C-alpha positions in Angstrom: 28.7 0.6 -50.4 31.4 2.0 -48.1 29.2 4.5 -46.3 26.7 1.9 -44.9 26.5 2.2 -41.1 25.8 -0.8 -38.9 23.4 0.8 -36.3 24.1 -1.8 -33.7 27.7 -0.8 -33.5 27.2 3.0 -33.5 28.9 5.1 -30.9 26.7 6.7 -28.3 25.6 10.3 -28.9 26.8 13.1 -26.7 24.7 13.1 -23.5 24.0 9.4 -24.0 25.7 6.8 -21.9 26.4 3.3 -22.7 24.4 0.7 -20.8 26.5 -1.9 -19.2 25.1 -5.0 -17.5 26.4 -3.7 -14.2 24.4 -0.5 -14.7 21.3 -2.5 -15.5 21.8 -4.6 -12.4 22.3 -1.5 -10.2 19.1 0.0 -11.7 17.2 -3.1 -10.9 18.6 -3.2 -7.4 17.7 0.4 -6.9 14.2 -0.2 -8.2 13.7 -3.2 -6.0 14.9 -1.2 -3.0 12.4 1.6 -3.8 9.6 -0.9 -4.2 10.4 -2.6 -0.9 10.5 0.8 0.8 7.1 1.8 -0.6 5.6 -1.5 0.3 6.8 -1.2 3.9 5.5 2.4 4.1 2.1 1.3 2.7 1.8 -1.5 5.2 2.5 1.0 8.0 -0.2 3.3 6.7 -2.7 0.4 6.5 -1.9 -0.7 10.0 -2.4 2.9 11.3 -5.7 3.2 9.4 -7.0 -0.1 10.9 -5.9 1.0 14.4 -7.7 4.3 14.0 -10.9 2.6 12.7 -10.7 0.2 15.6 -10.5 3.1 18.0 -13.5 4.7 16.3 -15.5 1.5 16.7 -14.7 1.4 20.4 -15.9 5.0 20.8 -19.1 4.0 18.9 -19.6 1.2 21.4 -19.3 3.8 24.3 -21.9 6.0 22.5 -24.2 3.0 22.1 -24.1 2.4 25.9 -25.5 5.9 26.5 -28.4 5.6 24.0 -31.8 5.5 25.7 -34.0 4.5 22.7 -33.9 0.7 22.4 -34.8 0.7 18.7 -32.1 3.2 17.8 -29.7 1.3 20.0 -30.4 -1.9 18.2 -29.9 -0.3 14.8 -26.7 1.3 16.0 -25.5 -2.0 17.4 -26.1 -3.7 14.0 -24.1 -1.0 12.2 -21.2 -1.3 14.6 -21.2 -5.1 14.4 -20.9 -4.8 10.6 -18.0 -2.3 11.0 -16.3 -4.6 13.5 -16.6 -7.6 11.1 -15.1 -5.6 8.3 -12.3 -4.4 10.6 -11.5 -8.0 11.4 -11.3 -8.8 7.7 -9.0 -5.8 7.2 -6.8 -7.0 10.1 -6.5 -10.4 8.6 -5.7 -9.1 5.2 -3.0 -6.7 6.7 -1.3 -9.7 8.3 -0.9 -11.5 5.0 2.6 -11.0 3.3 
């Protein structure tokens, strides 16, 4: 059986490149860098969203001060209080690593 090929020792095909441990390490480092970058960008987006929602809650409080109907004002206050509690949870979660 002289024409038997050991597939583990075959030469790479044209267009294929051999994978060296250094290439794999570079790929892993590149992937880790990209993940870190995406994570950082996502944290920035979350921080911006929390800030905008906080600003919206402050505006809602200003609107509440101008409401004349006590019943509507009370309902509105309850909704804003719920939003503010959820915003506090979001702030705390955003601070976690």
